[in-house]
ROGU-276799 format. One line per field, with one value per residue (C-alpha): x, y, z; residue number from 0; residue in three letters. Coordinates in nm, 2 decimals. Example, Ala and Ser with C-alpha at 12.3 -4.5 7.8 and 13.67 -1.06 7.14 Angstrom:
<lotis>
xx c(1.23:1.37)
yy c(-0.45:-0.11)
zz c(0.78:0.71)
n c(0:1)
res c(ALA:SER)
</lotis>
This chain:
<lotis>
xx c(2.07:1.90:1.79:1.44:1.37:1.48:1.15:0.93:0.60:0.58:0.32:0.27:-0.03:0.04:-0.18:-0.10:-0.23:-0.16:-0.03:0.06:0.41:0.35:0.15:0.45:0.71:0.47:0.47:0.87:0.88:0.64:0.87:1.15:0.95:0.86:1.24:1.27:1.00:0.76:0.41:0.17:-0.18:-0.49:-0.71:-0.89:-0.61:-0.39:-0.06:0.28:0.37:0.16:0.33:0.18:0.29:0.18:0.08:0.10:-0.02:-0.29:-0.38:-0.68:-0.42:-0.22:-0.56:-0.64:-0.29:-0.32:-0.67:-0.56:-0.27:-0.52:-0.75:-0.48:-0.33:-0.68:-0.75:-0.43:-0.28:0.02:0.12:0.42:0.32:0.59:0.52:0.70:0.62:0.58:0.41:0.66:0.94:0.78:0.65:0.84:0.82:0.41:0.42:0.62:0.42:0.13:0.00:0.17:0.43:0.79:0.94:0.94:1.12:1.14:1.07:1.41:1.42:1.14:1.35:1.53:1.24:1.32:1.71:1.56:1.36:1.66:1.85:1.58:1.56:1.94:1.96:1.67:1.47:1.14:0.84:0.86:1.20:0.98:1.00:1.32:1.30:1.54:1.48:1.73:1.72:1.54:1.84:2.06:1.81:2.01:1.93:1.71:1.52:1.37:1.02:0.78:0.43:0.14:-0.19:-0.51:-0.61:-0.34:-0.15:0.20:0.33:0.70:0.87:1.12:1.18:1.15:1.18:1.09:1.29:1.01:0.87:0.54:0.42:0.14:0.33:0.51:0.64:0.99:1.02:0.91:1.04:1.37:1.56:1.47:1.64:1.60:1.68:1.90:1.74:1.90:1.77:1.44:1.42:1.53:1.24:1.00:1.12:1.09:0.71:0.70:0.85:0.57:0.30:0.23:0.09:0.05:0.29:0.21:0.51:0.52:0.71:0.69:0.81:0.85:0.91:1.24:1.36:1.74:1.81:2.17:2.23:2.24:1.94:1.58:1.23:1.18:1.49:1.36:1.00:1.19:1.38:1.06:0.89:1.11:1.06:0.89:0.57:0.44:0.15:0.07:0.24:0.05:0.22:0.11:0.10:0.35:0.40:0.29:0.60:0.78:0.53:0.74:0.58:0.81:0.69:0.33:0.42:0.62:0.30:0.10:0.33:0.40:0.20:0.25:0.20:-0.14:-0.35:-0.39:-0.23:-0.27:-0.18:-0.16:-0.32:-0.38:-0.55:-0.68:-0.57:-0.26:-0.25:-0.31:-0.06:0.20:0.11:0.14:0.49:0.39:0.63:0.40:0.09:-0.25:-0.15:0.12:-0.13:-0.38:-0.09:-0.03:-0.40:-0.45:-0.14:-0.28:-0.62:-0.47:-0.25:-0.47:-0.82:-0.94:-0.69:-0.82:-0.69:-0.73:-0.65:-0.55:-0.73:-0.69:-0.97:-1.01:-0.62:-0.50:-0.52:-0.79:-1.03:-1.40:-1.28:-0.99:-1.21:-1.42:-1.13:-1.03:-1.37:-1.39:-1.06:-1.14:-1.47:-1.30:-1.05:-1.12:-1.04:-1.18:-1.20:-1.09:-0.94:-1.04:-0.87:-0.98:-0.70:-0.55:-0.32:0.02:0.29:0.61:0.47:0.51:0.13:0.08:0.24:-0.04:-0.32:-0.69:-0.78:-1.08:-1.32:-1.40:-1.78:-1.64:-1.38:-1.66:-1.87:-1.62:-1.55:-1.89:-1.90:-1.58:-1.68:-2.02:-1.77:-1.61:-1.89:-2.02:-1.67:-1.65:-2.01:-1.95:-1.61:-1.75:-2.08:-1.87:-1.74:-2.08:-2.14:-1.77:-1.52:-1.20:-0.94:-0.98:-0.72:-0.95:-0.87:-0.91:-1.26:-1.37:-1.50:-1.86:-1.76:-1.81:-1.55:-1.40:-1.10:-0.99:-0.99:-0.65:-0.82:-0.90:-1.26:-1.36:-1.59:-1.79:-1.82:-1.99:-1.81:-1.56:-1.24:-1.06:-1.01:-0.83:-0.53:-0.58:-0.68:-1.01:-1.20:-1.51:-1.81:-1.94:-2.29:-2.41:-2.25:-2.35:-2.53:-2.21:-2.03:-1.75:-1.83:-1.95:-2.12:-1.95:-1.98:-1.68:-1.64:-1.56)
yy c(0.07:0.04:0.36:0.40:0.42:0.05:-0.05:0.13:0.22:-0.05:-0.03:-0.20:-0.22:-0.24:-0.42:-0.41:-0.59:-0.54:-0.25:0.11:0.01:-0.18:0.08:0.30:0.05:-0.01:0.38:0.37:0.06:0.24:0.53:0.32:0.16:0.51:0.61:0.31:0.43:0.18:0.38:0.30:0.18:0.12:-0.21:-0.23:-0.11:-0.40:-0.38:-0.56:-0.61:-0.68:-0.61:-0.77:-0.66:-0.95:-0.97:-1.28:-1.16:-1.44:-1.74:-1.52:-1.28:-1.55:-1.69:-1.33:-1.31:-1.64:-1.56:-1.20:-1.39:-1.63:-1.37:-1.13:-1.43:-1.52:-1.16:-1.05:-1.36:-1.19:-0.98:-1.09:-1.11:-1.00:-1.10:-0.94:-0.89:-1.11:-1.40:-1.42:-1.41:-1.68:-1.92:-1.83:-2.18:-2.19:-1.84:-1.91:-2.22:-2.01:-1.91:-1.61:-1.54:-1.46:-1.29:-1.37:-1.13:-1.13:-0.85:-0.67:-0.71:-0.50:-0.18:-0.41:-0.52:-0.25:-0.41:-0.75:-0.64:-0.46:-0.79:-1.01:-0.76:-0.73:-1.12:-1.15:-1.38:-1.45:-1.55:-1.90:-1.95:-1.98:-1.82:-1.63:-1.64:-1.37:-1.42:-1.36:-1.59:-1.40:-1.44:-1.25:-0.95:-0.64:-0.34:-0.09:0.06:0.38:0.47:0.71:0.74:0.98:0.84:0.86:1.21:1.42:1.20:1.07:0.77:0.76:0.44:0.49:0.14:-0.22:-0.57:-0.69:-0.87:-0.97:-1.29:-1.29:-1.64:-1.57:-1.36:-1.44:-1.06:-1.14:-1.45:-1.23:-0.89:-1.00:-0.82:-0.45:-0.19:0.18:0.46:0.75:1.07:1.29:1.08:1.08:1.43:1.49:1.28:1.49:1.82:1.67:1.61:1.96:2.07:1.89:2.07:1.76:1.86:1.54:1.26:0.93:0.78:0.39:0.09:-0.27:-0.17:0.22:0.25:0.03:0.31:0.36:0.02:-0.06:0.33:0.61:0.77:0.70:0.74:1.04:1.20:1.14:1.30:1.61:1.65:1.59:1.86:2.13:2.05:2.36:2.32:2.02:2.06:1.73:1.43:1.09:0.80:0.47:0.17:0.18:-0.10:0.00:-0.09:0.14:0.42:0.62:0.89:1.13:1.05:1.10:1.41:1.54:1.48:1.68:1.98:1.96:2.17:1.92:1.58:1.51:1.38:1.04:0.71:0.36:0.11:-0.28:-0.45:-0.80:-0.92:-0.77:-1.10:-1.10:-1.47:-1.46:-1.19:-1.42:-1.68:-1.44:-1.34:-1.00:-0.74:-0.57:-0.66:-0.49:-0.25:-0.10:-0.09:0.10:0.34:0.43:0.48:0.71:0.90:0.98:1.10:1.31:1.50:1.48:1.44:1.48:1.21:0.95:0.60:0.32:-0.03:-0.35:-0.68:-1.02:-1.28:-1.64:-1.70:-2.04:-2.03:-1.79:-1.98:-1.83:-1.69:-1.54:-1.41:-1.23:-1.07:-0.95:-0.78:-0.63:-0.48:-0.32:-0.21:-0.03:0.16:0.51:0.43:0.55:0.22:-0.11:-0.30:-0.64:-0.95:-1.30:-1.54:-1.73:-2.02:-1.94:-2.23:-2.22:-2.01:-2.11:-2.07:-2.39:-2.55:-2.37:-2.61:-2.49:-2.42:-2.21:-2.33:-2.13:-2.06:-1.94:-1.70:-1.55:-1.51:-1.33:-1.12:-1.00:-0.93:-0.71:-0.52:-0.42:-0.29:-0.10:0.05:0.18:0.33:0.49:0.66:0.76:0.91:1.09:1.24:1.43:1.65:1.72:2.09:2.18:2.33:2.12:2.19:1.95:1.88:1.90:1.60:1.66:1.62:1.27:1.12:1.25:1.59:1.54:1.63:1.53:1.53:1.45:1.64:1.69:1.37:1.17:1.21:1.19:1.48:1.52:1.90:2.09:2.07:2.37:2.28:2.60:2.42:2.12:2.04:2.31:2.32:2.46:2.52:2.28:2.28:1.92:1.91:1.55:1.18:0.85:0.59:0.40:0.72:0.65:0.97:1.33:1.60:1.94:2.30:2.50:2.81:3.14)
zz c(-2.31:-2.68:-2.85:-2.79:-3.18:-3.18:-3.03:-3.28:-3.15:-2.88:-2.61:-2.26:-2.05:-1.67:-1.40:-1.02:-0.76:-0.37:-0.18:-0.23:-0.26:-0.55:-0.73:-0.67:-0.80:-1.13:-1.20:-1.18:-1.43:-1.68:-1.69:-1.73:-2.03:-2.15:-2.17:-2.42:-2.64:-2.51:-2.43:-2.16:-2.28:-2.08:-2.08:-2.41:-2.63:-2.77:-2.61:-2.73:-2.34:-2.02:-1.71:-1.40:-1.05:-0.83:-0.46:-0.26:0.07:0.07:-0.10:-0.29:-0.41:-0.58:-0.75:-0.87:-1.02:-1.20:-1.30:-1.44:-1.65:-1.81:-1.88:-2.05:-2.24:-2.38:-2.49:-2.61:-2.76:-2.92:-2.63:-2.41:-2.03:-1.80:-1.45:-1.12:-0.75:-0.46:-0.62:-0.88:-0.60:-0.42:-0.69:-1.02:-1.17:-1.12:-1.27:-1.58:-1.66:-1.71:-2.06:-2.25:-1.96:-2.14:-1.84:-1.46:-1.23:-0.87:-0.63:-0.63:-1.02:-1.11:-1.21:-1.44:-1.66:-1.92:-1.93:-1.99:-2.27:-2.42:-2.39:-2.55:-2.87:-2.88:-2.90:-3.12:-2.86:-2.96:-2.74:-2.86:-2.69:-2.38:-2.03:-1.91:-1.53:-1.32:-0.92:-0.68:-0.33:-0.09:0.16:-0.08:-0.16:-0.03:-0.28:-0.23:-0.52:-0.50:-0.64:-0.64:-0.84:-0.87:-0.78:-0.97:-0.84:-0.63:-0.41:-0.46:-0.31:-0.21:-0.12:0.15:0.28:0.16:0.31:0.67:0.96:1.18:1.06:1.17:1.20:0.95:0.70:0.37:0.33:0.44:0.22:-0.08:0.00:0.17:0.45:0.57:0.39:0.31:0.08:0.21:0.36:0.10:-0.19:-0.06:0.04:-0.35:-0.46:-0.23:-0.41:-0.75:-0.63:-0.54:-0.88:-1.07:-0.86:-0.63:-0.30:-0.10:-0.05:0.11:0.27:0.19:0.25:0.40:0.75:0.72:1.08:1.05:0.84:0.86:1.02:1.04:1.00:1.24:1.11:1.17:1.04:1.28:1.12:0.78:0.86:1.01:0.68:0.48:0.68:0.56:0.20:0.02:-0.18:-0.03:0.19:0.31:0.39:0.54:0.70:0.56:0.78:1.07:1.33:1.67:1.84:1.60:1.64:1.91:2.12:1.96:1.62:1.74:1.91:1.60:1.37:1.64:1.61:1.23:0.97:0.69:0.86:0.84:1.16:1.01:1.13:0.99:1.24:1.26:1.53:1.40:1.71:2.03:2.21:2.39:2.36:1.98:1.93:2.10:1.87:1.57:1.69:1.70:1.88:2.13:2.35:2.39:2.65:2.42:2.16:2.37:2.50:2.13:2.04:2.38:2.31:1.95:2.09:2.37:2.13:1.81:1.90:1.54:1.40:1.19:1.32:1.09:1.24:1.05:1.20:1.10:1.21:1.20:1.25:1.40:1.79:1.77:1.96:2.03:2.36:2.23:1.95:2.20:2.38:2.04:1.99:2.34:2.30:1.95:2.04:2.36:2.13:2.03:1.68:1.34:1.12:1.11:0.79:0.83:0.68:0.70:0.77:0.50:0.52:0.35:0.26:0.45:0.74:1.13:1.17:1.02:1.33:1.57:1.67:1.67:1.30:1.23:0.98:0.68:0.79:1.13:0.99:0.76:1.05:1.27:0.96:0.96:1.32:1.28:0.99:1.15:1.45:1.19:1.03:1.35:1.45:1.11:1.15:1.49:1.38:1.08:1.23:1.48:1.20:1.03:1.04:1.09:0.84:0.74:0.49:0.19:-0.09:-0.40:-0.66:-1.01:-1.17:-1.22:-1.55:-1.46:-1.36:-0.98:-0.74:-0.43:-0.19:0.16:0.48:0.66:0.89:0.59:0.55:0.18:0.08:-0.23:-0.35:-0.64:-0.97:-0.92:-1.18:-1.06:-0.72:-0.86:-0.68:-0.42:-0.05:0.03:0.33:0.31:0.54:0.59:0.56:0.57:0.55:0.35:0.57:0.60:0.70:0.44:0.24:0.34:0.13:0.16:0.07:-0.04:0.19:0.00)
n c(0:1:2:3:4:5:6:7:8:9:10:11:12:13:14:15:16:17:18:19:20:21:22:23:24:25:26:27:28:29:30:31:32:33:34:35:36:37:38:39:40:41:42:43:44:45:46:47:48:49:50:51:52:53:54:55:56:57:58:59:60:61:62:63:64:65:66:67:68:69:70:71:72:73:74:75:76:77:78:79:80:81:82:83:84:85:86:87:88:89:90:91:92:93:94:95:96:97:98:99:100:101:102:103:104:105:106:107:108:109:110:111:112:113:114:115:116:117:118:119:120:121:122:123:124:125:126:127:128:129:130:131:132:133:134:135:136:137:138:139:140:141:142:143:144:145:146:147:148:149:150:151:152:153:154:155:156:157:158:159:160:161:162:163:164:165:166:167:168:169:170:171:172:173:174:175:176:177:178:179:180:181:182:183:184:185:186:187:188:189:190:191:192:193:194:195:196:197:198:199:200:201:202:203:204:205:206:207:208:209:210:211:212:213:214:215:216:217:218:219:220:221:222:223:224:225:226:227:228:229:230:231:232:233:234:235:236:237:238:239:240:241:242:243:244:245:246:247:248:249:250:251:252:253:254:255:256:257:258:259:260:261:262:263:264:265:266:267:268:269:270:271:272:273:274:275:276:277:278:279:280:281:282:283:284:285:286:287:288:289:290:291:292:293:294:295:296:297:298:299:300:301:302:303:304:305:306:307:308:309:310:311:312:313:314:315:316:317:318:319:320:321:322:323:324:325:326:327:328:329:330:331:332:333:334:335:336:337:338:339:340:341:342:343:344:345:346:347:348:349:350:351:352:353:354:355:356:357:358:359:360:361:362:363:364:365:366:367:368:369:370:371:372:373:374:375:376:377:378:379:380:381:382:383:384:385:386:387:388:389:390:391:392:393:394:395:396:397:398:399:400:401:402:403:404:405:406:407:408:409:410:411:412:413:414:415:416:417:418:419:420:421:422:423:424:425:426:427:428:429:430:431:432:433:434:435:436:437:438:439:440:441:442:443)
res c(MET:ILE:ASP:LYS:ASP:THR:PHE:GLY:SER:ARG:THR:ALA:LEU:PHE:HIS:THR:PHE:GLY:CYS:LYS:LEU:ASN:PHE:ALA:GLU:THR:SER:THR:VAL:ALA:ARG:LEU:PHE:ALA:SER:ARG:GLY:ILE:GLN:ARG:VAL:HIS:ASP:GLY:ASP:THR:PRO:ASP:TYR:ILE:VAL:ILE:ASN:SER:CYS:SER:VAL:THR:ASP:ILE:ALA:ASP:LYS:LYS:CYS:ARG:GLN:ALA:ILE:ARG:SER:PHE:ALA:ARG:ARG:TYR:PRO:GLU:ALA:GLU:ILE:ILE:VAL:THR:GLY:CYS:TYR:ALA:GLN:LEU:LYS:PRO:ASP:GLU:VAL:ALA:ALA:LEU:PRO:GLY:VAL:THR:ILE:VAL:ALA:GLY:SER:ASP:ARG:LYS:LEU:GLU:LEU:ALA:ASP:TYR:LEU:ASP:ARG:LYS:LEU:ALA:GLU:GLY:VAL:SER:PRO:GLU:HIS:GLY:CYS:SER:THR:PHE:VAL:THR:PRO:THR:LYS:ASP:ILE:ARG:LYS:PHE:SER:PRO:SER:CYS:SER:ARG:GLY:ASP:ARG:THR:ARG:TYR:PHE:LEU:LYS:VAL:GLN:ASP:GLY:CYS:ASP:TYR:TYR:CYS:SER:TYR:CYS:THR:ILE:PRO:MET:ALA:ARG:GLY:ARG:SER:ARG:SER:GLY:SER:ILE:ASP:GLU:ILE:VAL:ALA:GLN:ALA:ARG:ALA:VAL:ALA:ALA:GLU:GLY:GLY:LYS:GLU:ILE:VAL:ILE:THR:GLY:VAL:ASN:ILE:GLY:ASP:PHE:GLY:LYS:GLY:ARG:GLU:ASP:SER:PHE:LEU:ASP:LEU:CYS:ARG:ARG:LEU:ASP:ASP:VAL:GLU:GLY:ILE:GLU:ARG:TYR:ARG:ILE:SER:SER:ILE:GLU:PRO:ASN:LEU:LEU:THR:ASP:GLU:ILE:ILE:ASP:PHE:VAL:ALA:SER:SER:ARG:ARG:PHE:MET:PRO:HIS:PHE:HIS:ILE:PRO:LEU:GLN:SER:GLY:SER:ASP:GLU:VAL:LEU:ARG:LEU:MET:ARG:ARG:ARG:TYR:ASP:THR:ALA:LEU:PHE:ARG:HIS:LYS:ILE:GLU:HIS:ILE:ARG:ARG:VAL:MET:PRO:ASP:ALA:PHE:ILE:GLY:VAL:ASP:LEU:ILE:VAL:GLY:ALA:ARG:GLY:GLU:THR:GLN:GLU:ARG:PHE:GLU:GLU:SER:ARG:ALA:PHE:VAL:GLU:SER:LEU:PRO:ILE:SER:ARG:LEU:HIS:VAL:PHE:THR:TYR:SER:GLU:ARG:PRO:GLY:THR:ARG:ALA:LEU:GLU:ILE:ASP:HIS:GLU:VAL:SER:GLN:GLU:GLU:LYS:HIS:ARG:ARG:THR:ARG:ILE:MET:LEU:ALA:VAL:SER:GLU:LYS:LYS:LEU:LYS:ASP:PHE:THR:SER:LYS:PHE:ILE:GLY:THR:VAL:ARG:PRO:VAL:LEU:VAL:GLU:HIS:PRO:ARG:HIS:ASP:GLY:SER:MET:ALA:GLY:PHE:THR:ASP:ASN:TYR:LEU:ARG:VAL:ASN:ILE:ALA:GLN:THR:PRO:GLU:LEU:SER:ASN:THR:ILE:ALA:ASP:VAL:ARG:LEU:THR:SER:MET:SER:PRO:GLU:GLY:ASP:GLU:SER:GLU:GLY:GLU:VAL:GLN:ARG)
</lotis>
């Protein structure tokens, strides 16, 4: 590695699209840059490098990445633009042709970006030499790269798994991220202990398909959770999105009995029609999904349950959409995360008959968003007047303060800086019209 003084006072601006996993990885890249003496700056400063960690889950995500690259190239014409992530993995030539781009690195090469800059500097390669591309064929991606990042407030995002072997008909993630793989329990526990040593109180466990943790080994996601539960200093864990067929009853019961794992689940449904689920090549049906939701409600009545839903997918006739809506309305969930279906090149979904028009997709999206808003208001209203433990975040720029209850209700409180990064008992006094925020009073 080149000595950090060799870079002088170089700076880098980081811009991340997509999932929490991407944000965790960007944070790790920023630390690696800092070890070379390349300091992180914010938009508005003048950087030497701009690192864009891209997403490609929809065609809109691709478009936003292209727009951002062009915008940065116009605003910072002297900066070298480095693009990594899923869009770079899937369409490296398209990315390399964009203005200002000097390095394109695939999904598994993110943690090597600082090494590439070392090499360019050592070889005296200037931006005028064009773009260097480093992309591993997806079928050959095997390496797991650990990442852990601190969020904007008090949470840390800990990557435990990467890649996916499911190949759902609408999804490009396996093509962008590669096969399922995960870190060892010992190294992940060590990262959690490091978070505790920094004063971190809450960790969100992230990955592409975290329920697949340990695949090919004898350990499992439940084994990991049990070990993490023993880490002193961490007050809260949250499990990010987990497939319903991998969310075992044992995991649910473990969360219910754990002091540190919060009553909060994020579970992708994608459709409430069994026929659409079959066309999507999902690995469960609505009966299994209902069982999981009802089991959670039985052992954790106050749990927040967020559910992903795709509307307007190929094969979703009007009848199947109504089936999906009726199923979702019948579930005791807290909120929907609604996604409008987007065609992705190379996916099997393109072979499915019955294409939904854009106008109809948007109509169905509005319907499901209305269902979500009602679910959230109904769920939140049950807790108005009750006292819940809130992990208080650091004060915002305007001096206001907020935090999340154990069951993931966002609560605003009066400015009380001494409570930053502590858990306080808060009485929820009122909620916003949308139900997505509450006002609270700290109980002394």
